[in-house]
MDTraj code that builds the backbone (N, CA, C; nanometers):
import mdtraj as md
import numpy as np

residues = "UNK UNK UNK UNK UNK UNK UNK UNK UNK UNK UNK UNK UNK UNK UNK UNK UNK UNK UNK UNK UNK UNK UNK UNK UNK UNK UNK UNK UNK UNK UNK UNK UNK UNK UNK UNK UNK UNK UNK UNK UNK UNK UNK UNK UNK UNK UNK UNK UNK UNK UNK UNK UNK UNK UNK UNK UNK UNK UNK UNK UNK UNK UNK UNK UNK UNK UNK UNK UNK UNK UNK UNK UNK UNK".split()
xyz = np.array([
    [-2.7866, 0.0046, -0.8587],
    [-2.7968, -0.1017, -0.7656],
    [-2.8465, -0.0476, -0.6374],
    [-2.9475, -0.1084, -0.5731],
    [-3.0038, -0.0583, -0.4479],
    [-2.9323, -0.1302, -0.3330],
    [-2.9615, -0.0683, -0.2170],
    [-2.8993, -0.1277, -0.0942],
    [-2.9293, -0.2730, -0.0705],
    [-3.0580, -0.3056, -0.1060],
    [-3.0980, -0.4498, -0.0816],
    [-3.0248, -0.5454, -0.1764],
    [-2.9794, -0.4915, -0.2957],
    [-2.9119, -0.5777, -0.3905],
    [-2.7573, -0.5971, -0.3572],
    [-2.7081, -0.5137, -0.2651],
    [-2.5680, -0.5207, -0.2344],
    [-2.5330, -0.6498, -0.1556],
    [-2.4123, -0.6974, -0.1771],
    [-2.3629, -0.8142, -0.0963],
    [-2.3634, -0.7842, 0.0549],
    [-2.3855, -0.8787, 0.1420],
    [-2.3875, -0.8569, 0.2821],
    [-2.2630, -0.7921, 0.3358],
    [-2.1483, -0.8242, 0.2806],
    [-2.0281, -0.7585, 0.3269],
    [-2.0237, -0.6080, 0.3057],
    [-2.0788, -0.5650, 0.1917],
    [-2.0892, -0.4247, 0.1622],
    [-2.1873, -0.3529, 0.2548],
    [-2.3024, -0.4228, 0.2829],
    [-2.3994, -0.3678, 0.3696],
    [-2.3346, -0.3408, 0.5044],
    [-2.2586, -0.4374, 0.5533],
    [-2.1948, -0.4243, 0.6867],
    [-2.1060, -0.3014, 0.6884],
    [-2.0282, -0.2880, 0.5795],
    [-1.9380, -0.1689, 0.5669],
    [-2.0107, -0.0391, 0.5694],
    [-2.1176, -0.0353, 0.4915],
    [-2.1961, 0.0905, 0.4903],
    [-2.2637, 0.1242, 0.6222],
    [-2.2923, 0.0223, 0.6965],
    [-2.3618, 0.0442, 0.8287],
    [-2.2629, 0.0884, 0.9388],
    [-2.1313, 0.0818, 0.9125],
    [-2.0378, 0.1350, 1.0109],
    [-2.0350, 0.2879, 1.0167],
    [-2.0002, 0.3427, 1.1229],
    [-1.9865, 0.4897, 1.1322],
    [-1.8534, 0.5263, 1.0624],
    [-1.8405, 0.6510, 1.0243],
    [-1.7124, 0.6905, 0.9600],
    [-1.5889, 0.6533, 1.0431],
    [-1.5912, 0.6754, 1.1789],
    [-1.4700, 0.6432, 1.2565],
    [-1.4441, 0.4944, 1.2603],
    [-1.5520, 0.4148, 1.2593],
    [-1.5401, 0.2706, 1.2568],
    [-1.4796, 0.2221, 1.1204],
    [-1.5237, 0.2886, 1.0156],
    [-1.4665, 0.2592, 0.8778],
    [-1.3179, 0.2930, 0.8768],
    [-1.2876, 0.4073, 0.9370],
    [-1.1431, 0.4468, 0.9402],
    [-1.0610, 0.3543, 1.0137],
    [-1.1036, 0.3039, 1.1268],
    [-1.0285, 0.2093, 1.2088],
    [-1.0114, 0.0783, 1.1365],
    [-1.1165, 0.0332, 1.0670],
    [-1.1084, -0.0940, 0.9900],
    [-1.0099, -0.0678, 0.8720],
    [-1.0131, 0.0458, 0.8084],
    [-0.9125, 0.0733, 0.6997],
    [-0.7752, 0.0758, 0.7474],
    [-0.7530, 0.1242, 0.8724],
    [-0.6169, 0.1200, 0.9226],
    [-0.5684, -0.0184, 0.9448],
    [-0.6558, -0.1053, 0.9961],
    [-0.6188, -0.2474, 1.0146],
    [-0.5875, -0.3181, 0.8789],
    [-0.6718, -0.2915, 0.7795],
    [-0.6479, -0.3523, 0.6462],
    [-0.5161, -0.2982, 0.5820],
    [-0.4967, -0.1640, 0.5969],
    [-0.3683, -0.1059, 0.5536],
    [-0.2490, -0.1609, 0.6162],
    [-0.2532, -0.1771, 0.7520],
    [-0.1372, -0.2422, 0.8242],
    [-0.1114, -0.3843, 0.7766],
    [-0.2178, -0.4526, 0.7465],
    [-0.2061, -0.5949, 0.7032],
    [-0.1422, -0.5931, 0.5607],
    [-0.1872, -0.4989, 0.4791],
    [-0.1254, -0.4871, 0.3429],
    [0.0206, -0.4620, 0.3446],
    [0.0660, -0.3715, 0.4369],
    [0.2032, -0.3414, 0.4464],
    [0.2799, -0.4623, 0.5062],
    [0.2242, -0.5349, 0.6026],
    [0.2814, -0.6499, 0.6609],
    [0.2994, -0.7648, 0.5588],
    [0.2130, -0.7650, 0.4669],
    [0.2232, -0.8715, 0.3588],
    [0.3232, -0.8346, 0.2531],
    [0.3888, -0.7167, 0.2642],
    [0.4836, -0.6763, 0.1616],
    [0.4362, -0.5702, 0.0603],
    [0.3159, -0.5110, 0.0868],
    [0.2693, -0.4053, 0.0030],
    [0.3664, -0.2839, 0.0072],
    [0.3595, -0.2076, -0.0937],
    [0.4497, -0.0899, -0.1071],
    [0.3667, 0.0386, -0.1312],
    [0.4183, 0.1482, -0.0722],
    [0.3655, 0.2775, -0.0931],
    [0.4183, 0.3472, -0.2167],
    [0.5143, 0.2873, -0.2799],
    [0.5735, 0.3430, -0.3981],
    [0.4779, 0.3352, -0.5170],
    [0.4564, 0.4402, -0.5941],
    [0.3684, 0.4346, -0.7068],
    [0.4332, 0.3567, -0.8198],
    [0.3417, 0.2925, -0.8986],
    [0.3848, 0.2251, -1.0151],
    [0.4302, 0.3215, -1.1164],
    [0.5321, 0.2901, -1.1997],
    [0.5695, 0.3772, -1.3029],
    [0.4547, 0.3999, -1.4095],
    [0.4473, 0.5220, -1.4608],
    [0.3543, 0.5576, -1.5606],
    [0.4206, 0.5959, -1.6929],
    [0.4365, 0.5035, -1.7839],
    [0.5000, 0.5344, -1.9048],
    [0.4324, 0.6316, -1.9920],
    [0.3105, 0.6683, -1.9601],
    [0.2381, 0.7678, -2.0460],
    [0.2673, 0.9157, -1.9890],
    [0.3303, 0.9248, -1.8706],
    [0.3584, 1.0561, -1.8117],
    [0.4721, 1.1196, -1.8856],
    [0.4657, 1.2538, -1.8991],
    [0.5754, 1.3258, -1.9699],
    [0.7011, 1.3258, -1.8803],
    [0.6937, 1.2914, -1.7504],
    [0.8022, 1.2938, -1.6589],
    [0.8656, 1.1576, -1.6429],
    [0.8107, 1.0602, -1.7096],
    [0.8585, 0.9224, -1.7047],
    [0.9920, 0.9055, -1.7711],
    [1.0909, 0.8583, -1.6955],
    [1.2238, 0.8305, -1.7513],
    [1.2673, 0.6807, -1.7252],
    [1.2547, 0.5979, -1.8253],
    [1.2758, 0.4533, -1.7957],
    [1.4224, 0.4291, -1.7378],
    [1.5149, 0.5112, -1.7613],
    [1.6439, 0.4969, -1.7105],
    [1.6591, 0.5231, -1.5627],
    [1.5633, 0.6012, -1.5114],
    [1.5664, 0.6361, -1.3690],
    [1.4806, 0.5424, -1.2824],
    [1.3855, 0.4710, -1.3415],
    [1.3048, 0.3821, -1.2602],
    [1.3615, 0.2526, -1.2328],
    [1.3580, 0.2049, -1.1058],
    [1.4016, 0.0811, -1.0624],
    [1.2995, 0.0139, -0.9740],
    [1.2801, -0.1166, -0.9930],
    [1.1720, -0.1809, -0.9129],
    [1.2199, -0.1726, -0.7663],
    [1.1232, -0.1739, -0.6732],
    [1.1560, -0.1717, -0.5305],
    [1.2226, -0.3020, -0.4816],
    [1.2642, -0.2945, -0.3644],
    [1.3272, -0.4144, -0.3050],
    [1.2304, -0.5214, -0.2892],
    [1.2771, -0.6414, -0.2738],
    [1.1858, -0.7591, -0.2523],
    [1.0994, -0.7415, -0.1350],
    [0.9764, -0.7827, -0.1429],
    [0.8778, -0.7858, -0.0366],
    [0.8505, -0.6494, 0.0159],
    [0.8723, -0.5443, -0.0551],
    [0.8364, -0.4093, -0.0227],
    [0.9208, -0.3544, 0.0910],
    [1.0367, -0.4180, 0.1197],
    [1.1239, -0.3683, 0.2309],
    [1.2402, -0.2890, 0.1651],
    [1.2865, -0.1965, 0.2375],
    [1.3978, -0.1115, 0.1985],
    [1.5253, -0.1996, 0.1952],
    [1.6098, -0.1837, 0.1053],
    [1.7366, -0.2447, 0.1034],
    [1.8303, -0.1844, 0.2146],
    [1.9066, -0.2716, 0.2820],
    [1.9976, -0.2215, 0.3806],
    [2.1359, -0.2634, 0.3544],
    [2.2341, -0.1746, 0.3794],
    [2.3665, -0.2028, 0.3646],
    [2.4472, -0.1557, 0.4850],
    [2.5211, -0.2389, 0.5506],
    [2.5985, -0.2008, 0.6682],
    [2.7257, -0.1413, 0.6248],
    [2.7504, -0.0258, 0.6725],
    [2.8882, 0.0447, 0.6486],
    [2.9538, 0.0544, 0.7767],
    [3.0799, 0.0132, 0.7804],
    [3.1631, 0.0337, 0.8972],
    [3.2852, 0.1066, 0.8615],
    [3.3154, 0.2052, 0.9499],
    [3.4399, 0.2812, 0.9374],
    [3.5182, 0.2717, 1.0586],
    [3.6385, 0.2151, 1.0554],
    [3.7201, 0.1994, 1.1766],
    [3.6692, 0.0900, 1.2552],
    [3.7363, 0.0767, 1.3715],
    [3.7075, -0.0346, 1.4659],
    [3.5787, -0.0091, 1.5400],
    [3.5206, -0.1200, 1.5750],
    [3.3920, -0.1120, 1.6434],
    [3.4205, -0.1330, 1.7997],
])
top = md.Topology()
chain = top.add_chain()
for i, resn in enumerate(residues, 1):
    res = top.add_residue(resn, chain, resSeq=i)
    for name in ("N", "CA", "C"):
        top.add_atom(name, md.element.get_by_symbol(name[0]), res)
traj = md.Trajectory(xyz[None], top)
C-alpha cells in the first residue's frame, strides 16, 4: 500500500513528528484508562506458567478493589 492509498487519518498520523505522536499517544492512553481500560495482561492458557486456579478477573471497570479496615477508635 502506498502513501497515497492510505486513509487521511493515517496520513495525518504519519505527518506528525515523533514527539507529537508521543503526546497524542499519551492522550489516547489516558482516555483508555479513564474509560476503564486495564494494564493487566489477559491470561494466556497456552503458557507453561498459566495456572487457572491463580487467575482472577480484575475488578469492575479496571479499578482496584478497596476495603476499609479500622482498628480501634477513630
